[in-house]
N, C-alpha and C positions, 0 to 999 in steps of 0.2 A: 167090134165084138166078134166078128168072124175070125180075126187073127188070133184071138185068145182061145177060141174053141178048137181050131185046127192044130194038128200035132206035127207039122212039118218044120224044118229048119227055117225056111223062108217066113213062115207065119210067126214064128217066135221072134225073128229079127224085126219084122214089121211091127209087132206088138211093142217091142222095146223102143223103137223109133217113135211110135205114137205116144207112149208114156213120157218120153223125154221131151217131146213137143209140147205136151200139156204142162209139164213142169216149167218149161221155158216160158210159155204164155203166162202162167201164173206169176213167175218172177218179173216178167215185163209189166204186167198189170200192177204189181206191187210197186215197182220202180216208178211207173207213171203216176201213181197215187202219191208217192213220196215227193216226186218232182212238183206235182200240182200243189201239195201242201207247202213246200218250200217257196214256190212262186207266190202263193197267196200271202205268206209271211213277209216276203220282200215287198210286195205291193202295199201291204198295210204299213210296213216300216217306213217306206219312202213316200207315202201319200202326203204327209206334212211337208216334205221337201218339195214336192211338185207345186204346192200352193206358194211356197216361198220363192221358188224359181220363177213362177208366173208373175209374182209381184216385182221381182227384180227386173224381168223383161219389160214390164209395164213402166217402171221408173226409167229404164234406159231409153225406151221409145219416147217418153215424155221429155227427157233431156235432149234427145236428138231432134225434136221438132223445133224449127226456128221460132223465136219469140215473135209474137204479133207486134205490128207497128202501132204503138200507142202515141206516136208523135204526129203533130200536124205538119203539113208541108209549109215551108216558108215561101212567101211570095204572094203575088196578087192573084186573087181568084175572081174571075168574071162572074157577074150575076147570071143566074140561069134564066132563060126565057120561059115565060109561062103563056098560056093561051087566054089569060084573063083580059078583059077589055081595058083595064087600067094600064097595062103595059104597052098598049098600042098607041 
C-alpha cells in the first residue's frame, strides 16, 4: 500500500512488481486448479482399469502357485504307534 501512495520512481517500480506478482500467483492458482481437475478426471477414468489390473494379477498369482499334491504316495506305510493299551 505504501508503494502506491509514494510518488518516487522506486515506489512506482515496486508497485508494478507487486501487481505482477499477484497476477502470477492468480495464474498459478488457476493452473493448479486445472491440473487438479484433470487429475481427478484421469483418476475416475482409470478406476475401472485398476480393478481389472488387480484381477489380472490375482489370476497370474493363482497360475504361478504350484498345484497341491492330490496323489497318495506309492509304497508301504507303517502303522503309527499309539499309546493305547491294545497296542502293547
